[in-house]
N, C-alpha and C positions, 0 to 999 in steps of 0.2 A: 096286520100281521108278518114276521119276517119270513122269509121264503127259505126254507129248510131243504138242502138237498136231500136227491132221491136214494135212498138206501142203494147197496150194492146189489145186483141179479147174482145167482148163482154164477150164470155162465159168465160175471166179471170178476169173480174172488175166485173161480177154478184155476184159468191160468197161474196167479198169485203163488197159489197152494201148492201148483205142480215146480212154480220157478222154486219156490224154499224148498220143497221136497227134493229138488233136482241138487240145491246147493248142498244140502245137510248130507246127501249120497255121495257129492263129490269129494266133501270135506272127511267120511268116512274113509273114502277110498284110499285118499292123499295121507290122513294120520295111520292106516293099514301098511303102505308104502315106507313111512318114515317110522315107525315103530321097530323095528329092528334097527335101525341107525341110532334111534332116541336111546335104548336097552342097552346100548352097548357104549353110548357115552356115559351114561348113570354109571354102568356099571364098571368099568375100565378108568374114566374121568372123573367124577364129581365125587364118586361113592370111595373111593378111596384119598381124594384129598382131606375129604372131612375126615376121612377114619384116622388120618396119618396127623390130621393136628389134635385127634382128641388123644392118640398115641403120645403126642409128645407132651402132655400132661401125664404118662405115667409111668410104672418102672413096668418094664415087660422084658422079658427074654425069650418070646416067641416059644414059649414051653408050659411054663406056670402061669396061674390066671394072673392078669395084670395088678397092679397097686397104682391108687389115684394119688400123685404127688404134688400137683399143682405147678408151681414155675422155679421147682430144683433143679428139674434137668436145664433148664435156660440160666438158673445161676451157676450152675456147674460148667456149662462150658463156658461161661465169662472168666473162671478160674482155670481152664484147661491151659497150661502150655502146649500140647499137642492142638489142639483147636486152634490155638492162636498162631501157631508154627505153619499149619494147614492155610491159615487166611492169609498170612503173609506170601507162604509161595504162591496162591492163585492170584493174588493180586499183582503178582511180582508177573508173573505168565500173560496175565491179561495185559500189563502195561508194556510187555514188550511186542506179546503178538497183534494186538489190533492196530497199532498205528504200522507197524512193519507189513504185516497183510494189506493194506488198505495202499501203504507207498509204494509197494513193489507192483500192488495190481494196478494202479494207474500207469506207474513208469513204464509197465509191458504194454498195456493197452494203449495208452499212447504211442510206442514205438511198431505195435501192430495195428494201429488205424490208419494204415495207409497202402498203398498199391505196390508189392514189392511179390517177389518171387515163390512160391510154395507158403503165401502168408495162410492159408488156411489150415494146413500144416502145421506150422507152429501155434498155432491159435490151438490145436485140437492136441500137443503135446503138451502144452502148459494146463490143459485143461484136465486132462485124463488123470493127473496123480489126487484130483478133489472127488474122483467117484469110485478112488480105493478105500477101502474099511479102513478105519485107523486101527482095528486089531492086524488084517495083512501090512501095514505099515509097520507096524511095532517089531514082527516077528522080522519083518527085511533089515528093518534098519539094527534087530538086535544083532543079528549076523555081521552086517557091516561095519559095524560099530564096536564089533568084539574085542575087548584090548590084548587079546591073545592071538587070534586068528582071525578077527577081522580084515578087508578090506583095506580100509582108512589106515591103520597104524601100520600094514603092508607097504602101502606106497608112501608113508610118512619116513619107515626104516631105509627106505631105499635112495628116498631124498638127503639121508642124515641127520634125521629131525628125530627127538627122543619120542615113543609115542604115550598115548594120552588114555589116560582112563574113561573119557567120553560118559558113558551113562554108571559107572561104576565110581564116579569122582563125584563127591558133595559138592563139590565148588564149579562142575562143569554139566551137570547132569540136567536140572533144567533149564538152563540154556539149550543145552543139545533139544530138548524135547519142544521147544520155542521154534528149534531149527526144521528139526521133522514136520513139526503143525504147518511152519509156513510154505515147506515143499507142497501142500495138498490145499491149504487154505487160500493161498497167493490165487490160481487159478480161479476160484470163486469168484474174487473180486474183479480179475480180470476179464470173464465174462459181461459180469454187472455195467462195470465201465465201458468197455466195448460198445455193447447196447446204446449207453446212456450218452455217447460220445458222437454215433447217430443221430440223436436227437437236438445236439447244438446247433442252432440256426446258424445254415451256412451263411445269411445273408449278415449276420452282426460279422463274422469272421472274415468276409470278406471287407466289409466296410472300415475295420479296423486294420486291415493291413493297406487298402486307399489311403487310409490317414496317417501311414507312415509305421505304423505298430509292427515291431520284429515277432519271432515264435515267442518270445519268453515275456513279450507285454500280451499278445493275444489269449497266451495262457492264462496268464493272471489274470485280467480284469475282463475276459469273456467267455473261456472254455471252463474255469475254477468254480466260479460264480454259477455257470447252467447247472453242473454237476452237485451244489449244494444239497438238494433233496438227496439226493444217489451217497452220499457221504452221511446222511445221518442214517439212511437204511443200513449202510453198511458197517457204521459204526455198532448199532445198535443188535443187528446180525452176528458180527465179530465179537460183541463183547458177550454176549448172551451163550455163543459158544463154547469161548474159551474162559468161561466161569462153570462150564458145564464139562469140563473136558474130564476124562475117566478113562476110558478103552485103553488110550494110548499110555496111559500111566500104568494100569492093570498088566499089559502086556509087555511092557518094556522092564521098569525097574520096580514096578507092586509098592512104590512111595519111597522106596530108599533112591540111595545109599543112607542110611541115620535119617530118615525122615524129610529128606531136602526137596522131594517132589511129592509129597503128600498134598494133594490139595482136597478142598473141602468135599467134592464127590466121593473119590474115596476115603477119604473120613469118616463119611456118611457109611459108605458101604463095608468099613472095616468095624466100626463100632455095632452093625446092624448083624452083619454076617460072619462075622470072627470073634468078636466080645460078646455077641448075642446081649447085646443091649439096644434093645430097639425103641426104646421111649426115649434114651437120647440120642441115637441116629437124626429120629423125626425131629427132635428138636434141631439139630443142627441142620437139616434137611429146608426146616422155614425159616431157620436166618438167611441161608443163602437165596430163598423165595423171596423174601422182602428186599433185599439188597436186590436181586435181580429185577424185581419191578421198582425200585427208586432208581433205578442206574437207567432202566428204559423211559420211564417218568421223565427222569432228567432231561437226557438225552431230546425226547421229542417237545420239550417246554425251551430247547435251546433253540431248537429248530423254527418253533412258532416266532420268537422275538426274530 
């Protein structure tokens, strides 16, 4: 007859039971500590996303009961000239801001990545605008660029040049907003590039120089390839930031003049809280969300290639 194993005694099963009870107790304790964060994430993150998605298929004025309209809000967006203008303004802002902020940040990082006097002070001065809120930036530059009493037009007058409209000129307002955003956003790119330049292998740089490569060739064939992952990160980061610009527009131009600075997020706010068409605003917000997802996914796919 085959030999059967002897059954476990109570003394042998007790340690296993105690271990299982200990694990269950540790899990319960961990979930007790995590539960406030889970509730906050569900309450402020997931549930509003689901609710706004359902809202995009409804006609809702935030006061009366909503009415299901299906895809009507999305069809109306496709025919809305104001939304089309907001999309064009957002794309123009992004096309100017993203590459310029990265190019200026890289140029400053290369200039400050060397041993010069007061280099720490220079780095700090370039980074400080990034930590200033966009609201404060908007208020500051609204005074500086005021067509009648601003400091810039005062300087232009003393130089014998004609005054400019800046934020009140439909042809200048959006480029001026890009310039204000560059004043603050370039500092972030500068810091990231400075950190990345510290990780460029010195052995590769020295080997290239021993082979007779000049500064331009070292930059092109050694430094820039090493910065490729950082470029992808900054491109995604700056792209998301530019597509979501709102507070600077709200403080300075409020979408004007003549809608020349109305971006998508401001359009969403205007539809929801000025025109009280919350369902229509939610549909516009989800169009932006899809664009952000596709842009980020496309950029990451290019990095893998």
